N, C-alpha and C positions, 0 to 999 in steps of 0.2 A: 873631524876628518883629518885630511892632511897627510896621509901615508901614501908613500911610494910603493907600487906594486910592479912586478916583472910581467909583461905581455909576451906571449910566445904563441906561434901558429899551432892549432889544433886545440886550444883552450877556449872556454866560454870567459867573457869578462864578468867578473863578480860583482862589479859596481859601476856606477856611472863614473866616469874618470875624464882627465884632460892629458893627453898625450904630449909627454915633456921631452922624450927623447926615444928615437926609432928609426928603422929603416924598412921600406917595402912592406908597410903594414896595411892590409885590406881586411874589411870584416862584412860578415853575412849579416844584414839587419831586416831580414824579410819578415822577422816576428813582429816588426813595429808597423803600424798602418801606412806608412809612407816610406817603408825601408825597401832596400834593393839588396841583391845578393852578392855584389861585390863592390863595397864602398872603399875608395883609397883613403887612408888617413896619413896625415903629416903632423909632426909636432909642433905645438904652439910656441910662437916666438914674442908673445906680448900682444897687447891690444893694438899697437900701431901696425903690427903686420897680419892684423885679422883679414883684411881684404885680399892679401895674397894668400892666405891659408884658411879658408872659411870653415874646414871639417878637421878640428882637432880633437873632437869629443869621442870617447869610446862608450857605448851605451850598454848597461847592464844586460847580462844575456846573450849579447852579440857573440858569434862565432868568429874566431881570429883565423882567417884563412891563410894568411901568409905574414911573415915578418916577425920583428921581435922589437921590443923596446921597454920604456919605463912609463908609467903613468901616476898622476896624482889623483887620489881617490876624492870625489866630490860628493856622492850621495850614495847611501846603502839602504837595503831594506825597503821600507815602505816611502821612502824619499826619493827613489829612483823613477826615471820616466817609465820603466816597464809597470811599476804598480800603479800609475795614475791613469 
């Protein structure tokens, strides 16, 4: 993996990703067992900042409700959380 993709409002996230750049991103994750319909996402700034930013992950098939940015692809196809 390791590819960067563009994330924009109105799209479905194509893979499990780590948000590395972006503004005002929120996603609908209701298709996941513990999901909600408006999850705010902020970019990852490394392990040392994880406590300040616990949700930098974009899950495959989530709907991007607002915002835009760039994300690093972590898993595709059968390796995504959706497939499990």
